[in-house]
C-alpha positions as CSV (number, residue, x, y, z in Angstrom):
1,M,-18.8,124.7,-148.8
2,R,-18.6,127.4,-151.4
3,K,-18.9,124.9,-154.3
4,L,-22.3,123.8,-153.2
5,A,-23.6,127.1,-152.1
6,K,-26.5,126.9,-154.6
7,L,-27.1,123.2,-154.8
8,G,-29.4,123.2,-151.8
9,L,-31.7,125.7,-153.6
10,W,-32.2,123.4,-156.6
11,C,-35.8,122.9,-157.5
12,L,-37.3,119.5,-157.6
13,S,-37.5,119.4,-161.4
14,G,-33.8,120.2,-161.8
15,V,-32.7,117.5,-159.4
16,V,-35.0,114.9,-161.1
17,V,-33.8,115.8,-164.6
18,S,-30.1,115.7,-163.6
19,W,-30.6,112.2,-162.0
20,L,-32.5,110.9,-165.0
21,L,-30.0,112.1,-167.5
22,V,-27.1,110.5,-165.7
23,N,-28.4,107.4,-164.0
24,A,-31.8,106.4,-165.3
25,V,-30.9,106.0,-169.0
26,P,-30.5,102.3,-170.0
27,A,-27.1,101.2,-171.2
28,G,-28.3,101.3,-174.7
29,G,-30.1,104.5,-174.2
30,A,-30.2,107.6,-176.5
31,I,-29.4,110.4,-174.1
32,S,-26.0,111.6,-173.2
33,P,-25.5,113.4,-169.8
34,T,-23.3,116.0,-171.5
35,D,-25.0,116.3,-174.9
36,S,-28.7,116.6,-175.7
37,L,-28.2,115.7,-179.4
38,P,-29.8,112.4,-180.4
39,T,-27.9,109.1,-180.6
40,E,-28.9,105.8,-182.2
41,L,-28.5,102.1,-181.5
42,T,-26.6,100.1,-184.0
43,T,-25.5,96.8,-185.3
44,P,-22.3,97.9,-187.1
45,H,-22.2,97.2,-190.8
46,L,-19.3,94.9,-191.8
47,G,-16.8,96.0,-194.4
48,D,-15.7,94.2,-197.6
49,R,-13.7,91.0,-197.9
50,A,-10.4,92.8,-197.5
51,I,-11.5,94.4,-194.2
52,A,-12.8,91.1,-193.0
53,Q,-9.5,89.4,-193.8
54,N,-7.7,92.2,-191.9
55,R,-9.9,91.8,-189.0
56,T,-9.1,88.1,-188.9
57,R,-5.4,88.8,-189.1
58,L,-5.6,91.3,-186.2
59,G,-7.9,89.2,-184.1
60,I,-10.8,91.7,-184.4
61,P,-14.2,90.1,-184.1
62,Q,-16.1,89.9,-187.4
63,D,-19.5,90.3,-185.8
64,L,-19.0,93.4,-183.6
65,D,-22.4,94.1,-182.2
66,P,-23.5,96.4,-179.3
67,A,-25.5,93.5,-178.0
68,T,-22.2,91.9,-177.0
69,L,-21.1,94.9,-175.0
70,P,-21.5,94.9,-171.3
71,D,-25.0,96.0,-170.2
72,F,-25.5,97.7,-166.9
73,P,-29.1,98.9,-166.8
74,S,-30.2,101.3,-164.1
75,R,-32.9,98.9,-162.9
76,D,-33.1,95.2,-162.4
77,L,-36.0,93.0,-163.4
78,Q,-37.9,93.8,-160.2
79,G,-37.5,97.6,-160.9
80,N,-35.0,98.1,-158.1
81,S,-32.2,100.6,-158.6
82,R,-28.8,99.1,-159.5
83,D,-25.5,100.3,-158.0
84,P,-24.3,103.1,-160.4
85,A,-20.7,102.1,-159.5
86,D,-21.2,98.8,-161.4
87,Q,-22.4,100.6,-164.6
88,I,-20.5,101.6,-167.7
89,A,-21.4,104.7,-169.8
90,P,-23.4,103.8,-172.9
91,P,-22.1,104.6,-176.3
92,G,-22.2,108.3,-177.2
93,L,-22.8,107.8,-180.9
94,L,-24.2,104.7,-182.4
95,V,-25.2,104.4,-186.1
96,R,-27.7,101.8,-187.3
97,P,-27.7,100.6,-191.0
98,G,-30.9,101.2,-192.9
99,D,-32.8,103.9,-194.6
100,A,-34.1,105.8,-191.6
101,P,-33.8,109.6,-191.9
102,I,-30.7,111.3,-190.5
103,S,-31.6,114.5,-188.7
104,Y,-29.5,117.7,-189.2
105,F,-27.9,117.5,-185.8
106,F,-27.2,113.7,-186.0
107,G,-25.6,114.2,-189.4
108,I,-23.3,116.8,-187.9
109,R,-22.4,114.4,-185.1
110,M,-21.7,111.6,-187.5
111,E,-19.4,113.9,-189.6
112,Q,-17.6,115.1,-186.5
113,E,-17.0,111.6,-185.1
114,L,-15.7,110.5,-188.5
115,D,-13.3,113.4,-188.5
116,S,-12.1,112.5,-185.0
117,L,-11.7,108.8,-185.9
118,V,-9.6,109.8,-189.0
119,G,-7.5,112.0,-186.8
120,R,-6.9,109.2,-184.3
121,Y,-6.1,106.8,-187.1
122,E,-3.6,109.2,-188.6
123,S,-2.0,109.8,-185.2
124,A,-1.3,106.1,-184.8
125,L,-0.1,105.8,-188.4
126,F,2.2,108.8,-188.3
127,A,3.8,107.7,-185.0
128,A,4.4,104.1,-186.3
129,N,5.9,105.4,-189.6
130,A,8.1,107.9,-187.9
131,A,9.8,105.5,-185.5
132,T,12.9,105.2,-187.7
133,Q,13.2,108.9,-188.4
134,P,16.1,111.0,-187.1
135,I,15.4,113.0,-183.9
136,E,16.8,116.3,-184.9
137,V,14.3,118.1,-187.1
138,R,15.6,119.3,-190.4
139,L,14.2,120.7,-193.6
140,P,14.3,118.1,-196.4
141,E,16.3,118.8,-199.5
142,E,14.2,119.1,-202.7
143,S,15.4,115.7,-203.8
144,E,14.3,114.1,-200.5
145,S,10.6,115.2,-200.4
146,I,7.9,113.3,-202.1
147,A,6.4,116.7,-202.8
148,S,9.1,116.9,-205.5
149,T,7.7,115.6,-208.8
150,D,11.2,114.4,-209.9
151,N,11.6,112.2,-206.8
152,K,8.2,110.5,-206.6
153,T,9.4,107.3,-208.3
154,R,12.2,107.0,-205.7
155,V,10.0,106.9,-202.7
156,A,9.4,103.4,-201.3
157,S,6.0,102.1,-201.9
158,T,5.4,101.5,-198.2
159,E,5.9,105.2,-197.6
160,L,3.5,106.2,-200.3
161,A,0.9,103.8,-198.9
162,A,1.4,105.4,-195.5
163,V,0.8,108.9,-196.9
164,S,-2.5,107.9,-198.4
165,T,-4.0,104.5,-197.4
166,P,-7.2,103.1,-198.9
167,A,-9.0,103.7,-195.6
168,L,-8.0,107.4,-195.7
169,E,-9.0,107.8,-199.3
170,T,-12.5,106.3,-198.7
171,A,-12.8,108.6,-195.7
172,R,-11.8,111.6,-197.7
173,Q,-14.3,110.8,-200.4
174,L,-17.1,110.3,-197.9
175,K,-16.2,113.7,-196.3
176,Q,-16.6,115.3,-199.8
177,D,-19.9,113.5,-200.5
178,W,-21.5,113.9,-197.1
179,P,-23.4,117.1,-197.7
180,D,-24.9,115.8,-201.0
181,L,-25.8,112.5,-199.4
182,L,-27.9,114.2,-196.7
183,A,-29.3,116.8,-199.1
184,T,-30.5,114.1,-201.5
185,E,-31.8,112.1,-198.5
186,A,-29.6,109.1,-199.5
187,Y,-29.7,108.0,-195.9
188,G,-29.1,104.3,-196.5
189,E,-26.0,104.9,-198.6
190,A,-24.7,107.5,-196.0
191,R,-25.1,105.1,-193.2
192,R,-23.5,102.2,-195.1
193,R,-20.5,104.2,-196.2
194,W,-20.0,105.7,-192.8
195,L,-19.9,102.3,-191.2
196,D,-17.7,100.9,-193.9
197,V,-15.2,103.7,-193.4
198,R,-15.2,103.3,-189.7
199,D,-14.6,99.6,-190.0
200,A,-11.8,100.2,-192.5
201,L,-10.1,102.7,-190.2
202,W,-10.5,100.4,-187.2
203,A,-9.0,97.5,-189.1
204,G,-6.2,99.7,-190.5
205,F,-4.6,100.8,-187.2
206,P,-1.0,99.8,-187.4
207,L,-1.2,96.9,-184.9
208,D,1.8,95.2,-186.4
209,R,4.4,97.6,-184.9
210,P,4.9,100.0,-182.0
211,F,3.3,103.4,-182.2
212,A,2.6,104.2,-178.5
213,Q,4.4,107.0,-176.7
214,A,6.1,106.9,-173.3
215,E,3.3,107.0,-170.7
216,I,2.1,105.7,-167.4
217,R,0.6,102.3,-168.1
218,A,-1.2,101.1,-165.0
219,M,-3.4,98.1,-164.4
220,W,-5.6,97.1,-161.5
221,L,-4.7,93.6,-160.2
222,D,-8.0,92.5,-158.7
223,R,-8.6,90.3,-155.6
224,G,-10.2,87.5,-157.7
225,S,-7.1,87.2,-159.9
226,I,-4.9,87.1,-156.8
227,V,-7.0,84.4,-155.2
228,R,-7.0,82.3,-158.4
229,A,-3.3,82.7,-158.7
230,G,-3.0,80.9,-155.4
231,S,0.7,81.2,-154.9
232,R,3.8,83.2,-155.7
233,A,4.3,81.1,-158.8
234,G,0.8,81.8,-160.0
235,L,1.1,85.5,-159.2
236,A,4.4,85.6,-161.1
237,R,2.5,84.5,-164.3
238,L,0.2,87.4,-163.9
239,F,3.1,89.8,-163.6
240,D,4.7,88.2,-166.6
241,N,1.5,88.8,-168.6
242,M,1.4,92.4,-167.6
243,Q,5.0,93.0,-168.3
244,T,4.6,91.5,-171.8
245,A,1.7,93.9,-172.3
246,G,3.9,96.9,-171.5
247,I,2.3,97.6,-168.1
248,N,4.7,99.5,-165.8
249,T,2.5,100.2,-162.8
250,V,0.3,97.7,-160.9
251,F,-2.5,98.6,-158.5
252,L,-2.7,95.5,-156.2
253,E,-6.0,95.0,-154.4
254,T,-4.7,94.9,-150.9
255,M,-7.8,95.7,-148.9
256,N,-11.2,94.4,-150.2
257,A,-14.6,94.1,-148.5
258,G,-13.0,94.7,-145.1
259,F,-10.4,92.0,-145.5
260,P,-6.6,92.6,-146.1
261,I,-5.0,90.1,-148.4
262,Y,-1.9,90.1,-146.2
263,P,-1.5,89.0,-142.5
264,S,-2.4,92.2,-140.6
265,R,-1.9,93.2,-137.0
266,V,-4.4,96.1,-137.4
267,A,-7.3,94.5,-139.3
268,P,-9.4,91.8,-137.5
269,Q,-8.9,89.1,-140.1
270,Q,-7.0,88.4,-143.2
271,N,-9.0,87.3,-146.2
272,P,-9.7,83.6,-145.7
273,L,-8.9,82.9,-149.3
274,T,-5.3,84.1,-148.9
275,Q,-4.5,82.9,-145.3
276,G,-1.2,81.2,-145.0
277,W,0.2,83.4,-147.8
278,D,1.3,87.0,-148.1
279,P,0.5,88.1,-151.7
280,L,1.4,91.7,-151.0
281,A,5.0,90.8,-150.0
282,D,5.3,88.5,-153.1
283,A,3.8,91.1,-155.4
284,V,6.2,93.8,-154.3
285,E,9.2,91.5,-155.0
286,L,7.7,90.3,-158.3
287,A,7.0,93.8,-159.5
288,H,10.4,95.2,-158.6
289,A,12.1,92.2,-160.3
290,R,10.4,93.3,-163.5
291,N,11.2,97.0,-162.9
292,M,7.5,97.8,-162.3
293,D,5.9,100.0,-159.6
294,L,3.6,98.3,-157.1
295,H,0.8,100.4,-155.5
296,A,-1.3,99.0,-152.7
297,W,-5.0,99.6,-153.7
298,I,-7.3,99.7,-150.7
299,W,-11.0,100.1,-150.1
300,I,-11.5,103.0,-147.7
301,F,-15.2,103.6,-146.7
302,A,-16.7,100.5,-148.2
303,A,-16.7,98.0,-145.4
304,G,-18.0,94.8,-147.0
305,N,-19.6,93.2,-150.1
306,L,-22.6,90.9,-150.3
307,R,-21.1,89.3,-153.4
308,H,-17.9,88.5,-151.5
309,N,-20.1,87.1,-148.7
310,A,-21.4,84.5,-151.1
311,I,-17.9,83.4,-152.0
312,L,-17.1,83.0,-148.3
313,A,-20.4,81.2,-147.6
314,K,-21.5,84.0,-145.3
315,S,-25.0,85.4,-145.0
316,D,-26.2,88.7,-146.4
317,Q,-26.4,90.0,-142.8
318,F,-22.6,89.9,-142.6
319,L,-21.3,93.5,-143.0
320,G,-17.6,92.7,-143.1
321,P,-15.1,91.8,-140.3
322,S,-14.5,95.4,-139.1
323,L,-18.2,96.2,-138.8
324,A,-18.9,92.9,-137.2
325,A,-16.4,93.8,-134.5
326,N,-17.4,97.5,-134.3
327,P,-21.1,97.9,-135.1
328,D,-21.0,101.5,-134.1
329,W,-18.9,102.3,-137.2
330,V,-21.8,101.5,-139.5
331,G,-23.2,104.2,-141.8
332,Y,-26.9,104.1,-142.6
333,D,-29.3,105.5,-145.2
334,Q,-32.3,107.6,-144.3
335,A,-34.4,104.4,-143.7
336,G,-31.8,103.0,-141.3
337,S,-30.4,100.4,-143.7
338,P,-26.6,99.9,-143.7
339,I,-26.8,99.0,-147.5
340,P,-28.4,101.5,-149.8
341,L,-31.3,100.2,-151.9
342,G,-30.1,98.3,-155.0
343,Q,-26.5,98.2,-153.9
344,T,-24.3,95.5,-152.4
345,K,-21.8,97.2,-150.1
346,P,-22.2,98.4,-146.5
347,F,-20.2,101.6,-145.8
348,Y,-18.5,102.9,-142.7
349,D,-19.5,106.2,-141.1
350,P,-16.6,108.5,-142.2
351,A,-17.4,110.8,-139.3
352,N,-16.5,108.2,-136.7
353,P,-13.1,109.1,-135.1
354,E,-12.3,105.5,-134.1
355,L,-13.0,104.3,-137.6
356,R,-10.8,107.0,-139.1
357,D,-8.0,106.1,-136.7
358,Y,-8.3,102.4,-137.6
359,L,-8.0,103.2,-141.4
360,L,-5.0,105.4,-140.8
361,R,-3.3,102.7,-138.8
362,L,-4.0,100.3,-141.6
363,E,-2.5,102.6,-144.2
364,A,0.5,103.1,-142.0
365,E,1.0,99.4,-141.6
366,I,1.0,98.9,-145.4
367,I,3.4,101.7,-146.3
368,T,5.8,101.1,-143.5
369,N,6.0,97.3,-143.5
370,Y,6.0,96.9,-147.3
371,D,8.3,98.4,-149.9
372,V,5.3,99.6,-152.0
373,D,5.7,102.4,-154.5
374,G,2.3,103.9,-154.0
375,L,-1.0,103.8,-152.1
376,Q,-4.4,104.1,-153.9
377,L,-7.6,105.0,-152.1
378,D,-10.7,103.5,-153.6
379,Y,-14.3,103.9,-152.3
380,I,-13.1,107.3,-151.0
381,R,-16.7,108.5,-150.9
382,Y,-20.2,107.9,-149.6
383,P,-22.5,105.4,-151.4
384,F,-24.4,106.6,-154.5
385,Q,-27.6,108.5,-153.5
386,D,-30.7,109.8,-155.2
387,P,-31.7,113.1,-153.4
388,S,-34.6,113.6,-155.8
389,A,-36.2,110.4,-154.4
390,E,-35.1,111.3,-150.8
391,R,-32.7,108.4,-150.8
392,T,-29.6,109.7,-149.0
393,Y,-26.8,108.2,-146.9
394,G,-24.4,109.1,-144.1
395,Y,-26.6,108.8,-140.9
396,G,-24.1,107.0,-138.7
397,D,-24.3,107.6,-135.0
398,A,-21.1,109.6,-134.9
399,A,-22.1,111.7,-137.9
400,R,-25.6,112.5,-136.4
401,R,-24.0,113.5,-133.0
402,A,-21.3,115.7,-134.6
403,F,-23.8,117.5,-136.9
404,Q,-26.3,118.0,-134.1
405,Q,-23.6,119.6,-132.0
406,Q,-22.7,122.0,-134.8
407,T,-26.3,123.0,-135.8
408,G,-28.6,121.8,-133.1
409,V,-30.5,119.6,-135.7
410,D,-30.5,115.9,-136.2
411,P,-29.8,115.3,-139.9
412,T,-32.4,112.6,-140.0
413,N,-35.0,115.3,-139.7
414,L,-33.8,117.1,-142.8
415,T,-34.8,116.5,-146.4
416,P,-33.4,117.7,-149.8
417,L,-37.0,118.3,-151.0
418,V,-38.5,121.1,-148.9
419,D,-42.2,121.6,-149.0
420,P,-42.8,124.5,-151.5
421,W,-45.9,125.7,-149.6
422,L,-43.9,126.6,-146.5
423,P,-43.2,130.3,-145.9
424,R,-40.1,131.4,-147.8
425,E,-38.0,132.1,-144.7
426,E,-38.7,128.6,-143.4
427,R,-37.9,127.1,-146.8
428,D,-34.6,129.0,-146.9
429,R,-33.7,127.9,-143.4
430,L,-34.4,124.2,-144.2
431,N,-32.5,124.5,-147.5
432,D,-29.5,126.0,-145.7
433,L,-29.6,123.2,-143.2
434,W,-29.7,120.6,-145.9
435,Q,-26.8,122.3,-147.6
436,A,-24.9,122.3,-144.3
437,W,-25.5,118.6,-143.9
438,N,-24.1,117.9,-147.4
439,D,-21.1,120.1,-146.8
440,F,-20.5,118.2,-143.5
441,R,-20.4,114.9,-145.4
442,I,-18.1,116.3,-148.1
443,E,-15.7,117.5,-145.4
444,Q,-15.6,114.1,-143.8
445,V,-14.2,112.6,-147.0
446,T,-11.9,115.5,-147.9
447,S,-10.4,115.7,-144.4
448,F,-9.6,112.0,-144.4
449,V,-7.8,112.4,-147.7
450,A,-5.8,115.3,-146.1
451,E,-5.0,113.1,-143.1
452,T,-3.8,110.3,-145.4
453,S,-1.8,112.7,-147.4
454,E,-0.1,114.0,-144.2
455,L,0.6,110.4,-143.1
456,V,2.2,109.5,-146.5
457,R,4.3,112.6,-146.7
458,R,5.5,112.0,-143.2
459,E,6.2,108.3,-143.4
460,R,6.9,107.6,-147.1
461,P,7.4,110.8,-149.0
462,D,8.9,108.8,-151.8
463,I,5.7,107.0,-152.8
464,T,2.7,108.0,-155.0
465,L,-0.7,108.7,-153.4
466,S,-3.6,108.2,-155.8
467,V,-7.4,108.1,-155.6
468,A,-9.7,106.0,-157.8
469,V,-12.6,108.4,-158.5
470,F,-15.6,108.9,-160.9
471,A,-15.4,111.1,-164.0
472,M,-18.7,112.8,-163.2
473,S,-19.4,116.5,-163.1
474,E,-18.3,118.2,-159.9
475,E,-21.8,119.3,-158.9
476,E,-23.1,115.8,-159.4
477,R,-20.3,114.2,-157.4
478,L,-20.8,116.6,-154.5
479,L,-24.5,116.0,-154.5
480,K,-24.6,112.2,-154.9
481,I,-21.3,110.7,-153.4
482,Q,-19.7,113.7,-151.6
483,Q,-16.5,113.2,-153.5
484,D,-14.7,116.6,-154.0
485,W,-11.6,115.3,-155.8
486,N,-11.1,118.6,-157.6
487,T,-10.1,120.2,-154.3
488,W,-7.8,117.3,-153.5
489,A,-6.0,117.9,-156.8
490,E,-5.9,121.7,-156.5
491,Q,-4.5,121.5,-153.0
492,G,-1.9,118.9,-154.0
493,L,-3.2,116.4,-151.4
494,V,-2.8,113.5,-153.9
495,D,-0.3,112.8,-156.7
496,W,-2.7,111.1,-159.2
497,I,-6.4,111.3,-159.9
498,V,-7.2,108.0,-161.5
499,L,-10.6,108.3,-163.3
500,M,-12.9,105.4,-163.6
501,S,-14.0,106.7,-167.0
502,Y,-15.5,103.5,-168.3
503,A,-17.4,103.8,-171.6
504,Q,-18.5,101.6,-174.4
505,D,-17.1,103.8,-177.2
506,A,-14.5,106.4,-177.9
507,N,-17.1,109.1,-178.3
508,R,-18.5,108.8,-174.8
509,F,-15.0,108.1,-173.4
510,S,-13.9,111.5,-174.8
511,E,-16.9,113.2,-173.3
512,L,-16.1,111.7,-169.9
513,I,-12.4,112.7,-169.8
514,T,-12.2,115.9,-171.7
515,P,-13.4,118.1,-168.8
516,W,-10.6,116.8,-166.6
517,V,-7.8,116.0,-169.1
518,V,-8.2,118.8,-171.6
519,D,-10.1,121.6,-170.0
520,Q,-8.4,121.4,-166.6
521,S,-4.8,121.3,-165.3
522,Y,-3.9,120.6,-161.7
523,D,-0.2,121.7,-161.6
524,S,1.7,118.7,-160.3
525,T,-1.3,116.4,-159.9
526,L,-1.7,114.0,-162.8
527,V,-5.0,112.8,-164.2
528,I,-5.0,109.2,-165.4
529,P,-8.0,108.0,-167.4
530,G,-9.2,104.5,-166.8
531,L,-10.7,101.9,-169.3
532,R,-12.7,98.9,-168.4
533,L,-11.7,95.8,-170.4
534,L,-14.7,93.6,-169.6
535,S,-16.3,92.5,-172.9
536,M,-14.7,95.5,-174.7
537,P,-14.2,94.7,-178.4
538,L,-10.5,95.2,-179.4
539,P,-11.2,98.0,-181.9
540,V,-13.0,100.0,-179.3
541,M,-10.1,99.6,-176.8
542,I,-7.6,100.7,-179.5
543,D,-9.8,103.6,-180.4
544,Q,-10.1,104.7,-176.7
545,L,-6.4,104.4,-176.1
546,Q,-5.7,106.6,-179.1
547,T,-8.3,109.1,-178.0
548,L,-6.5,109.8,-174.7
549,R,-3.1,109.8,-176.5
550,D,-4.3,112.6,-178.7
551,M,-5.2,114.5,-175.5
552,P,-2.7,115.9,-173.0
553,A,-3.0,112.7,-171.0
554,T,0.1,111.3,-169.2
555,G,-1.0,107.7,-169.2
556,Y,-3.9,105.3,-168.6
557,A,-5.1,102.6,-166.2
558,L,-6.8,99.4,-167.3
559,F,-9.4,97.5,-165.3
560,A,-8.5,94.8,-164.7
561,T,-6.0,91.9,-164.8
562,D,-8.9,89.5,-164.8
563,N,-9.8,90.7,-168.3
564,L,-6.2,90.7,-169.8
565,D,-6.8,88.0,-172.3
566,D,-4.5,86.8,-175.1
567,R,-5.9,89.2,-177.7
568,I,-5.5,92.3,-175.6
569,R,-2.0,91.2,-174.3
570,S,-0.8,90.5,-177.9
571,M,-2.1,93.8,-179.2
572,L,-0.5,95.8,-176.3
573,N,2.8,93.9,-176.7
574,T,3.0,94.7,-180.4
575,T,2.0,98.4,-180.2
576,Q,3.7,99.2,-176.9
577,G,6.4,96.7,-176.5
578,Q,7.3,94.7,-173.4
579,H,8.0,96.9,-170.3
580,Q,11.7,96.9,-169.5
581,S,13.0,100.1,-168.1
582,L,11.4,103.6,-168.1
583,I,8.8,104.2,-165.4
584,P,7.4,107.7,-166.1
585,Q,6.5,108.6,-162.5
586,Q,10.1,107.7,-161.4
587,T,11.8,109.6,-164.3
588,P,9.4,112.3,-165.4
589,Y,12.0,114.5,-167.0
590,A,13.4,111.6,-169.1
591,T,9.8,110.7,-170.0
592,A,9.1,114.3,-171.1
593,A,12.3,114.2,-173.3
594,A,11.3,110.8,-174.8
595,R,7.8,112.0,-175.7
596,Y,9.3,115.1,-177.3
597,R,11.8,113.0,-179.4
598,A,8.8,111.1,-180.7
599,L,7.2,114.3,-181.7
600,Q,10.3,115.5,-183.5
601,Q,10.5,112.2,-185.4
602,E,6.8,112.6,-186.5
603,W,7.6,116.2,-187.7
604,N,10.6,114.9,-189.7
605,W,8.5,112.1,-191.3
606,L,5.7,114.5,-192.2
607,L,8.3,117.0,-193.7
608,V,10.0,114.3,-195.8
609,N,6.6,113.0,-197.0
610,G,5.4,116.4,-198.0
611,L,2.5,116.5,-195.5
612,I,3.9,119.6,-193.9
613,T,5.0,122.6,-195.8
614,L,6.5,125.7,-194.1
615,Q,6.6,129.3,-195.2
616,P,10.2,129.9,-196.3
617,R,10.6,133.0,-194.1
618,L,9.6,131.0,-191.0
619,A,11.0,127.6,-191.7
620,E,14.5,127.9,-190.5
621,R,13.5,129.7,-187.3
622,W,10.9,127.1,-186.5
623,V,13.3,124.2,-187.0
624,T,15.8,126.0,-184.7
625,E,13.3,126.5,-182.0
626,V,12.0,122.9,-182.2
627,N,15.5,121.5,-181.8
628,A,16.4,123.9,-179.0
629,V,13.4,122.6,-177.0
630,G,14.6,119.1,-177.6
631,A,18.1,119.9,-176.4
632,S,16.8,121.6,-173.3
633,L,14.6,118.6,-172.4
634,D,17.5,116.2,-172.9
635,A,19.8,118.3,-170.7
636,L,17.2,118.4,-168.0
637,A,16.8,114.6,-168.2
638,N,20.5,114.2,-167.8
639,D,20.8,116.8,-165.0
640,P,17.5,117.0,-163.1
641,G,18.9,119.8,-161.1
642,G,18.5,122.2,-164.0
643,S,15.9,125.0,-164.4
644,V,12.5,123.3,-164.9
645,A,10.7,126.6,-165.2
646,A,13.0,127.7,-168.1
647,V,12.3,124.5,-170.0
648,Q,8.6,124.7,-169.3
649,A,8.6,128.3,-170.7
650,Q,10.3,127.0,-173.9
651,V,7.7,124.3,-174.3
652,T,4.8,126.7,-173.7
653,E,6.2,129.1,-176.2
654,L,6.5,126.4,-178.9
655,Q,2.9,125.3,-178.0
656,R,1.7,128.9,-178.5
657,T,3.3,129.1,-182.0
658,I,2.3,125.7,-183.3
659,G,0.7,126.1,-186.7
660,A,2.2,129.5,-187.5
661,G,3.3,129.4,-191.2
662,V,2.5,125.7,-191.4
663,T,0.3,124.1,-194.1
664,L,-0.9,120.5,-193.5
665,S,-2.0,118.0,-196.2
666,T,-3.6,115.3,-194.1
667,T,-7.1,113.8,-194.3
668,T,-8.2,115.4,-191.0
669,T,-8.9,119.1,-190.6
670,P,-5.7,121.1,-189.8
671,E,-7.2,122.0,-186.4
672,Y,-7.3,118.4,-185.3
673,R,-3.6,117.8,-186.0
674,L,-2.5,121.1,-184.6
675,N,-4.5,120.5,-181.4
676,T,-3.0,117.1,-181.1
677,W,0.5,118.5,-181.2
678,K,-0.4,121.2,-178.6
679,N,-1.9,118.5,-176.4
680,R,1.3,116.4,-176.6
681,L,3.3,119.5,-175.6
682,E,0.9,120.1,-172.7
683,A,1.4,116.5,-171.5
684,I,5.2,117.1,-171.6
685,N,4.8,120.2,-169.5
686,R,2.7,118.2,-167.0
687,F,5.4,115.6,-166.6
688,L,7.8,118.5,-166.0
689,A,5.5,120.0,-163.3
690,Y,5.1,116.5,-161.8
691,G,8.9,116.1,-161.6
692,A,9.3,119.6,-160.0
693,Q,7.0,118.9,-157.1
694,P,8.7,119.0,-153.7
């Protein structure tokens, strides 16, 4: 394939460095795969008594410590490689209290991260304070604006506090003092104040009222939670919890480790832990009764799970019910093992025609027999591999035969590391063959996605087709797991790309999703970032959610229901409200209009509070244009048959002119606030494009 034309020519050092940067750094390590600047480990410094009291009120742990964060090292105690699929990206920027020197580059990163955190804090604060503002934007009278000296005493104290909170004031002061602190080598004070400000901002997020915008709010409902629920009544409690948290879309684990949770006529055996019960049928009814979408989440090329074997009291030799019945469907690594070293899941051979037919029949059974609203493909890839160590995968019998028919070469005789002492022509020939083998495997995955897409469009064109994929660089994915989801999105084969962008802090989370949420756009295909809740401190979760809300993201997905504890559910309920009506993917035009109304309210609030000033000669025209866009979006929401392209053009033009003649008086740099508004307009256009798809 064209995207991998040069990968087969990589030198050994390049492959090794790439692998080490991404997979061999411990979870507390200091190297980012996307940034060579140094990071540090930290035990965050606690704030003063007021911050501690606020943390208690909001349920934020007083002793937040990276040691409590989930740790997924690359190697186990015996030195064996761990499955990268089970890992979570380490923090991107961690600051340790103490007097250790702060390098020039690390000082820049600390300052940038503080600016970004202030921006996210202000975004939440502005949205919360603007909730009661009128929708139509208007220029305030002189007597209405707090910028007017004569009127300052008439402004409510709560509004004044919102304009300049103590947390923002301390952040502003630190911003001013930062160059001098570093110049005078006052490193201990710089670290202490940076951590104090961060804690104060975290504790100051307006968690006592709603500030979230309309968005896709999805959650994976895992097999373990379904089994523990045990009945329709138990499952109903899980749906009640998700509804209370504001979740509007549920990914129900329907096929796991080769076992369907429902009684299937296609699969060899229902999961023994759900036999006598049809959780899928109950879940569809329970979701629809709460006006929630229910998507069937299925494992595609992962055929079993050693951990699940232990639950079922089966041996490690059991590869899952499908492979037990069809051993010729097994995929192998280069050593002939069905389970890659350090991993726990056997995989199918995606090149096997009988296996592909089986999976398609299973998908058809689910979408035609159940009133699901979507189908999500998970494990739509090969297992993780390490080509630099000649640990590769995909050598099933069918794959070997098919590739040998195409090239005359058995792929087991190929290697990604060609002997550099061979003659150049021979090296080139072998490199080309290895590239062809990788292209062959990529095509097995992509062609199956295309076949599933055709099936869904034919049988259930009304449902959403999504894929759960990794937020890795395109080159790395193609080399290590043969997952070309960029092509799937570009060709419109799927409706959603759901990123497993799991990270321990907002800094790394931003690094993972920016290339796909900010730097790329896939027309009508939406990109939904995912957060992993396991052991995640509440402030970190809030910070990550606001990170994506300040980007052109259309929503999020949370993994998983098993980790939806009382503190998370309470926070989501307060800041998002209980889910009741609007499902963005069902009503994308109404969602776009609702998001724009929130933006209009924010502009109104900022104008009234003197945080935006407009050049007089541009002010009236800007207000007119802003309200015209709102009127067009409302009209389209009421009449979906209107011209979507015309409304998109209006939004794009407003996005282009954002900031012209505008002066901002916020704590963040003007660029952050203007970029946030442009991102929110971009998200609106993405909902419009999604609604306009055939």
